[in-house]
KETORMAR-728596 format. One record per residue (C-alpha): chain; residue number from 1; z, x, y. Coordinates in steps of 0.02 Angstrom, whole numbers, padded with zeros to 5 digits. Example, Ala and Ser with C-alpha at 12.3 -4.5 7.8 and 13.67 -1.06 7.14 Angstrom:
+-------+-----+--------+--------+--------+
| chain |   n |     c3 |     c1 |     c2 |
+-------+-----+--------+--------+--------+
|     A |   1 |  00390 |  00615 | -00225 |
|     A |   2 |  00357 |  00684 | -00053 |
+-------+-----+--------+--------+--------+
END
This chain:
+-------+-----+--------+--------+--------+
| chain |   n |     c3 |     c1 |     c2 |
+-------+-----+--------+--------+--------+
|     A |   1 |  00218 |  01262 | -00277 |
|     A |   2 |  00250 |  01231 | -00464 |
|     A |   3 |  00153 |  01320 | -00600 |
|     A |   4 |  00142 |  01280 | -00786 |
|     A |   5 |  00210 |  01402 | -00914 |
|     A |   6 |  00116 |  01569 | -00927 |
|     A |   7 |  00050 |  01531 | -01101 |
|     A |   8 | -00038 |  01370 | -01051 |
|     A |   9 | -00226 |  01371 | -01022 |
|     A |  10 | -00253 |  01358 | -00833 |
|     A |  11 | -00339 |  01197 | -00784 |
|     A |  12 | -00451 |  01177 | -00632 |
|     A |  13 | -00312 |  01101 | -00524 |
|     A |  14 | -00200 |  01249 | -00572 |
|     A |  15 | -00335 |  01370 | -00515 |
|     A |  16 | -00340 |  01277 | -00349 |
|     A |  17 | -00152 |  01300 | -00328 |
|     A |  18 | -00169 |  01484 | -00370 |
|     A |  19 | -00303 |  01505 | -00237 |
|     A |  20 | -00192 |  01413 | -00113 |
|     A |  21 | -00048 |  01530 | -00158 |
|     A |  22 | -00163 |  01680 | -00134 |
|     A |  23 | -00214 |  01621 |  00040 |
|     A |  24 | -00035 |  01578 |  00091 |
|     A |  25 |  00033 |  01748 |  00037 |
|     A |  26 | -00109 |  01838 |  00129 |
|     A |  27 | -00077 |  01739 |  00288 |
|     A |  28 |  00110 |  01773 |  00286 |
|     A |  29 |  00099 |  01957 |  00239 |
|     A |  30 | -00036 |  01980 |  00370 |
|     A |  31 |  00093 |  01930 |  00501 |
|     A |  32 |  00236 |  02038 |  00438 |
|     A |  33 |  00165 |  02205 |  00497 |
|     A |  34 |  00199 |  02164 |  00680 |
|     A |  35 |  00376 |  02107 |  00642 |
|     A |  36 |  00414 |  02266 |  00543 |
|     A |  37 |  00356 |  02373 |  00689 |
|     A |  38 |  00486 |  02294 |  00803 |
|     A |  39 |  00620 |  02305 |  00669 |
|     A |  40 |  00605 |  02493 |  00643 |
|     A |  41 |  00603 |  02526 |  00830 |
|     A |  42 |  00773 |  02443 |  00852 |
|     A |  43 |  00877 |  02492 |  00699 |
|     A |  44 |  00866 |  02635 |  00573 |
|     A |  45 |  00747 |  02583 |  00431 |
|     A |  46 |  00881 |  02590 |  00296 |
|     A |  47 |  00990 |  02458 |  00377 |
|     A |  48 |  00846 |  02347 |  00432 |
|     A |  49 |  00785 |  02344 |  00251 |
|     A |  50 |  00962 |  02309 |  00189 |
|     A |  51 |  00983 |  02160 |  00307 |
|     A |  52 |  00812 |  02092 |  00259 |
|     A |  53 |  00846 |  02092 |  00073 |
|     A |  54 |  01026 |  02035 |  00090 |
|     A |  55 |  00953 |  01878 |  00169 |
|     A |  56 |  00813 |  01871 |  00039 |
|     A |  57 |  00936 |  01890 | -00106 |
|     A |  58 |  01040 |  01742 | -00047 |
|     A |  59 |  00882 |  01640 | -00020 |
|     A |  60 |  00810 |  01682 | -00191 |
|     A |  61 |  00971 |  01635 | -00283 |
|     A |  62 |  00976 |  01470 | -00187 |
|     A |  63 |  00793 |  01440 | -00233 |
|     A |  64 |  00832 |  01471 | -00417 |
|     A |  65 |  00977 |  01347 | -00408 |
|     A |  66 |  00868 |  01218 | -00320 |
|     A |  67 |  00738 |  01237 | -00459 |
|     A |  68 |  00878 |  01224 | -00589 |
|     A |  69 |  00828 |  01390 | -00663 |
|     A |  70 |  00956 |  01478 | -00773 |
|     A |  71 |  01025 |  01626 | -00676 |
|     A |  72 |  01076 |  01717 | -00835 |
|     A |  73 |  00932 |  01829 | -00889 |
|     A |  74 |  00881 |  01854 | -01072 |
|     A |  75 |  00947 |  02010 | -01161 |
|     A |  76 |  00868 |  02167 | -01091 |
|     A |  77 |  00794 |  02079 | -00940 |
|     A |  78 |  00931 |  02140 | -00824 |
|     A |  79 |  00870 |  02318 | -00851 |
|     A |  80 |  00696 |  02261 | -00798 |
|     A |  81 |  00772 |  02180 | -00643 |
|     A |  82 |  00853 |  02347 | -00597 |
|     A |  83 |  00684 |  02434 | -00613 |
|     A |  84 |  00596 |  02302 | -00506 |
|     A |  85 |  00735 |  02314 | -00377 |
|     A |  86 |  00725 |  02504 | -00375 |
|     A |  87 |  00536 |  02518 | -00357 |
|     A |  88 |  00490 |  02358 | -00262 |
|     A |  89 |  00636 |  02313 | -00151 |
|     A |  90 |  00697 |  02490 | -00123 |
|     A |  91 |  00562 |  02623 | -00148 |
|     A |  92 |  00413 |  02521 | -00087 |
|     A |  93 |  00496 |  02457 |  00072 |
|     A |  94 |  00593 |  02616 |  00110 |
|     A |  95 |  00428 |  02711 |  00116 |
|     A |  96 |  00333 |  02575 |  00212 |
|     A |  97 |  00465 |  02555 |  00348 |
|     A |  98 |  00480 |  02743 |  00371 |
|     A |  99 |  00290 |  02761 |  00373 |
|     A | 100 |  00281 |  02644 |  00523 |
|     A | 101 |  00390 |  02766 |  00621 |
|     A | 102 |  00247 |  02892 |  00613 |
|     A | 103 |  00083 |  02794 |  00607 |
|     A | 104 |  00022 |  02625 |  00670 |
|     A | 105 |  00051 |  02467 |  00570 |
|     A | 106 | -00138 |  02446 |  00562 |
|     A | 107 | -00161 |  02608 |  00466 |
|     A | 108 | -00018 |  02564 |  00347 |
|     A | 109 | -00093 |  02391 |  00316 |
|     A | 110 | -00266 |  02460 |  00283 |
|     A | 111 | -00200 |  02593 |  00164 |
|     A | 112 | -00105 |  02458 |  00069 |
|     A | 113 | -00272 |  02371 |  00039 |
|     A | 114 | -00304 |  02514 | -00085 |
|     A | 115 | -00169 |  02440 | -00198 |
|     A | 116 | -00304 |  02360 | -00305 |
|     A | 117 | -00360 |  02533 | -00365 |
|     A | 118 | -00197 |  02595 | -00446 |
|     A | 119 | -00158 |  02418 | -00503 |
|     A | 120 | -00323 |  02402 | -00597 |
|     A | 121 | -00313 |  02577 | -00671 |
|     A | 122 | -00132 |  02563 | -00728 |
|     A | 123 | -00160 |  02387 | -00797 |
|     A | 124 | -00308 |  02454 | -00897 |
|     A | 125 | -00205 |  02600 | -00965 |
|     A | 126 | -00041 |  02512 | -01003 |
|     A | 127 | -00089 |  02329 | -01027 |
|     A | 128 | -00267 |  02344 | -01092 |
|     A | 129 | -00335 |  02228 | -00957 |
|     A | 130 | -00524 |  02243 | -00947 |
|     A | 131 | -00617 |  02295 | -00790 |
|     A | 132 | -00764 |  02175 | -00779 |
|     A | 133 | -00928 |  02217 | -00696 |
|     A | 134 | -00896 |  02083 | -00566 |
|     A | 135 | -00727 |  02158 | -00523 |
|     A | 136 | -00796 |  02335 | -00512 |
|     A | 137 | -00943 |  02280 | -00402 |
|     A | 138 | -00830 |  02183 | -00285 |
|     A | 139 | -00708 |  02328 | -00278 |
|     A | 140 | -00846 |  02449 | -00229 |
|     A | 141 | -00900 |  02335 | -00086 |
|     A | 142 | -00720 |  02307 | -00030 |
|     A | 143 | -00681 |  02493 | -00033 |
|     A | 144 | -00828 |  02521 |  00084 |
|     A | 145 | -00754 |  02393 |  00202 |
|     A | 146 | -00581 |  02473 |  00189 |
|     A | 147 | -00658 |  02642 |  00233 |
|     A | 148 | -00735 |  02568 |  00391 |
|     A | 149 | -00570 |  02485 |  00439 |
|     A | 150 | -00477 |  02648 |  00413 |
|     A | 151 | -00607 |  02741 |  00518 |
|     A | 152 | -00581 |  02612 |  00655 |
|     A | 153 | -00391 |  02630 |  00651 |
|     A | 154 | -00402 |  02820 |  00654 |
|     A | 155 | -00520 |  02811 |  00803 |
|     A | 156 | -00399 |  02697 |  00897 |
|     A | 157 | -00245 |  02801 |  00852 |
|     A | 158 | -00297 |  02975 |  00794 |
|     A | 159 | -00182 |  03048 |  00663 |
|     A | 160 | -00088 |  03204 |  00719 |
|     A | 161 | -00012 |  03328 |  00598 |
|     A | 162 |  00159 |  03244 |  00607 |
|     A | 163 |  00079 |  03077 |  00561 |
|     A | 164 |  00026 |  03148 |  00394 |
|     A | 165 |  00206 |  03115 |  00343 |
|     A | 166 |  00177 |  02931 |  00378 |
|     A | 167 |  00021 |  02930 |  00268 |
|     A | 168 |  00119 |  03017 |  00131 |
|     A | 169 |  00258 |  02887 |  00142 |
|     A | 170 |  00128 |  02748 |  00133 |
|     A | 171 |  00049 |  02819 | -00025 |
|     A | 172 |  00220 |  02838 | -00107 |
|     A | 173 |  00260 |  02657 | -00063 |
|     A | 174 |  00091 |  02607 | -00134 |
|     A | 175 |  00134 |  02693 | -00297 |
|     A | 176 |  00302 |  02605 | -00310 |
|     A | 177 |  00222 |  02435 | -00277 |
|     A | 178 |  00086 |  02467 | -00406 |
|     A | 179 |  00212 |  02511 | -00542 |
|     A | 180 |  00304 |  02346 | -00513 |
|     A | 181 |  00141 |  02247 | -00505 |
|     A | 182 |  00088 |  02313 | -00675 |
|     A | 183 |  00262 |  02281 | -00746 |
|     A | 184 |  00241 |  02097 | -00700 |
|     A | 185 |  00092 |  02087 | -00817 |
|     A | 186 |  00188 |  02151 | -00968 |
|     A | 187 |  00227 |  02024 | -01103 |
|     A | 188 |  00414 |  02059 | -01097 |
|     A | 189 |  00421 |  02026 | -00910 |
|     A | 190 |  00308 |  01873 | -00919 |
|     A | 191 |  00434 |  01794 | -01037 |
|     A | 192 |  00568 |  01797 | -00901 |
|     A | 193 |  00566 |  01658 | -00767 |
|     A | 194 |  00500 |  01736 | -00607 |
|     A | 195 |  00625 |  01669 | -00479 |
|     A | 196 |  00787 |  01719 | -00569 |
|     A | 197 |  00710 |  01889 | -00608 |
|     A | 198 |  00667 |  01910 | -00424 |
|     A | 199 |  00840 |  01857 | -00368 |
|     A | 200 |  00926 |  01987 | -00476 |
|     A | 201 |  00796 |  02119 | -00432 |
|     A | 202 |  00824 |  02087 | -00246 |
|     A | 203 |  01013 |  02100 | -00272 |
|     A | 204 |  00997 |  02268 | -00359 |
|     A | 205 |  00872 |  02327 | -00230 |
|     A | 206 |  00986 |  02277 | -00087 |
|     A | 207 |  01133 |  02372 | -00161 |
|     A | 208 |  01026 |  02529 | -00182 |
|     A | 209 |  00959 |  02507 | -00005 |
|     A | 210 |  01136 |  02496 |  00065 |
|     A | 211 |  01189 |  02656 | -00025 |
|     A | 212 |  01035 |  02747 |  00042 |
|     A | 213 |  01066 |  02679 |  00218 |
|     A | 214 |  01244 |  02745 |  00216 |
|     A | 215 |  01184 |  02915 |  00154 |
|     A | 216 |  01033 |  02933 |  00270 |
|     A | 217 |  01073 |  02827 |  00424 |
|     A | 218 |  01262 |  02825 |  00433 |
|     A | 219 |  01373 |  02674 |  00467 |
|     A | 220 |  01297 |  02499 |  00469 |
|     A | 221 |  01196 |  02460 |  00625 |
|     A | 222 |  01108 |  02307 |  00693 |
|     A | 223 |  01024 |  02246 |  00850 |
|     A | 224 |  01107 |  02096 |  00936 |
|     A | 225 |  00941 |  02033 |  01007 |
|     A | 226 |  00894 |  01859 |  00943 |
|     A | 227 |  00717 |  01925 |  00916 |
|     A | 228 |  00783 |  02055 |  00795 |
|     A | 229 |  00883 |  01933 |  00690 |
|     A | 230 |  00741 |  01809 |  00698 |
|     A | 231 |  00631 |  01945 |  00626 |
|     A | 232 |  00758 |  01981 |  00489 |
|     A | 233 |  00763 |  01796 |  00441 |
|     A | 234 |  00573 |  01782 |  00445 |
|     A | 235 |  00546 |  01937 |  00338 |
|     A | 236 |  00687 |  01891 |  00219 |
|     A | 237 |  00650 |  01707 |  00192 |
|     A | 238 |  00466 |  01680 |  00233 |
|     A | 239 |  00402 |  01857 |  00200 |
|     A | 240 |  00503 |  01879 |  00039 |
|     A | 241 |  00580 |  01723 | -00039 |
|     A | 242 |  00426 |  01615 | -00011 |
|     A | 243 |  00293 |  01745 | -00050 |
|     A | 244 |  00355 |  01855 | -00192 |
|     A | 245 |  00372 |  01714 | -00322 |
|     A | 246 |  00194 |  01661 | -00280 |
|     A | 247 |  00126 |  01838 | -00283 |
|     A | 248 |  00209 |  01884 | -00449 |
|     A | 249 |  00142 |  01722 | -00523 |
|     A | 250 | -00032 |  01776 | -00467 |
|     A | 251 | -00007 |  01942 | -00556 |
|     A | 252 |  00047 |  01854 | -00715 |
|     A | 253 | -00102 |  01736 | -00707 |
|     A | 254 | -00243 |  01842 | -00638 |
|     A | 255 | -00191 |  02017 | -00683 |
|     A | 256 | -00127 |  02156 | -00570 |
|     A | 257 | -00299 |  02211 | -00511 |
|     A | 258 | -00360 |  02042 | -00449 |
|     A | 259 | -00193 |  01991 | -00374 |
|     A | 260 | -00191 |  02153 | -00273 |
|     A | 261 | -00345 |  02090 | -00180 |
|     A | 262 | -00217 |  02000 | -00075 |
|     A | 263 | -00195 |  02170 |  00010 |
|     A | 264 | -00381 |  02172 |  00055 |
|     A | 265 | -00365 |  02009 |  00151 |
|     A | 266 | -00199 |  02056 |  00234 |
|     A | 267 | -00261 |  02184 |  00362 |
|     A | 268 | -00406 |  02071 |  00412 |
|     A | 269 | -00283 |  01929 |  00443 |
|     A | 270 | -00169 |  02049 |  00538 |
|     A | 271 | -00316 |  02093 |  00650 |
|     A | 272 | -00358 |  01909 |  00679 |
|     A | 273 | -00177 |  01872 |  00726 |
|     A | 274 | -00178 |  02023 |  00842 |
|     A | 275 | -00334 |  01953 |  00925 |
|     A | 276 | -00244 |  01788 |  00960 |
|     A | 277 | -00076 |  01858 |  01016 |
|     A | 278 | -00103 |  02038 |  01070 |
|     A | 279 | -00277 |  02040 |  01146 |
|     A | 280 | -00351 |  02145 |  01006 |
|     A | 281 | -00533 |  02195 |  01040 |
|     A | 282 | -00655 |  02202 |  00897 |
|     A | 283 | -00776 |  02347 |  00873 |
|     A | 284 | -00930 |  02364 |  00763 |
|     A | 285 | -00827 |  02463 |  00636 |
|     A | 286 | -00691 |  02330 |  00631 |
|     A | 287 | -00816 |  02187 |  00612 |
|     A | 288 | -00919 |  02277 |  00480 |
|     A | 289 | -00765 |  02332 |  00383 |
|     A | 290 | -00689 |  02158 |  00384 |
|     A | 291 | -00849 |  02075 |  00326 |
|     A | 292 | -00874 |  02202 |  00185 |
|     A | 293 | -00693 |  02188 |  00130 |
|     A | 294 | -00699 |  01998 |  00123 |
|     A | 295 | -00868 |  01999 |  00036 |
|     A | 296 | -00800 |  02116 | -00096 |
|     A | 297 | -00649 |  02003 | -00116 |
|     A | 298 | -00758 |  01850 | -00146 |
|     A | 299 | -00865 |  01943 | -00275 |
|     A | 300 | -00716 |  02014 | -00369 |
|     A | 301 | -00620 |  01849 | -00374 |
|     A | 302 | -00768 |  01735 | -00413 |
|     A | 303 | -00798 |  01671 | -00587 |
|     A | 304 | -00675 |  01629 | -00725 |
|     A | 305 | -00663 |  01798 | -00806 |
|     A | 306 | -00504 |  01901 | -00789 |
|     A | 307 | -00513 |  02078 | -00723 |
+-------+-----+--------+--------+--------+
END
């Protein structure tokens, strides 16, 4: 899905492609929570993450070559790639995968919908991006919906004292993701082509993940089941190589706050998929929370103004 250079004025067709990218990323990431749950039940999180991003790194370099992007980054950009790898492809996922060992994937997904809050605040502080009235109003509505969804998840799977560790891991992962999201909006990062930057960032992240896995989980481990390796390929190629270039382009175009609304749609999509494949039963809290979250999304993303 090609995009014009970041300094071009977005035309209407470009906005349509951005919306299509937003929907595609939400659909894919809405499906990844179930796959992650199986992955962490079979292999220690450190090695599962390492295998995922080893696959994703190879895929992202191949994508850059197919696009004929220069793999050599501009001076200073390699340091940025290390930071993105450390916070996004190591810190963020290390915390998320470990969180799912303590709490349900539904609670993790709903908590990640709060990403729009730190994204908007940090983008306002460090990048000077304005918080429009439309964005604030939509966010207030969406946060009400997220609160109902979280209440529903806690009612289905009450949090015990040990599960507080899972919530803590989720919030730490959220912080790591938000830092990288805001970095993508910086002028110095916007000047670097997204796919080569991602390829190098994934490489650095994978190396750090492997070192952590050796330190925390011991010798390399894997699950011989075809379902496990199918999950690794899906998360690495579809859930990472296909989605992250699109998502980071959304951040560069729309700003970190608006792009993070992808996380508001993700748990709703996860619940819809669970309805189709796992017999999920909707409650009044789940219906009300989903409708409020989606209504807030539509309000915040409507109009031409940037948040």
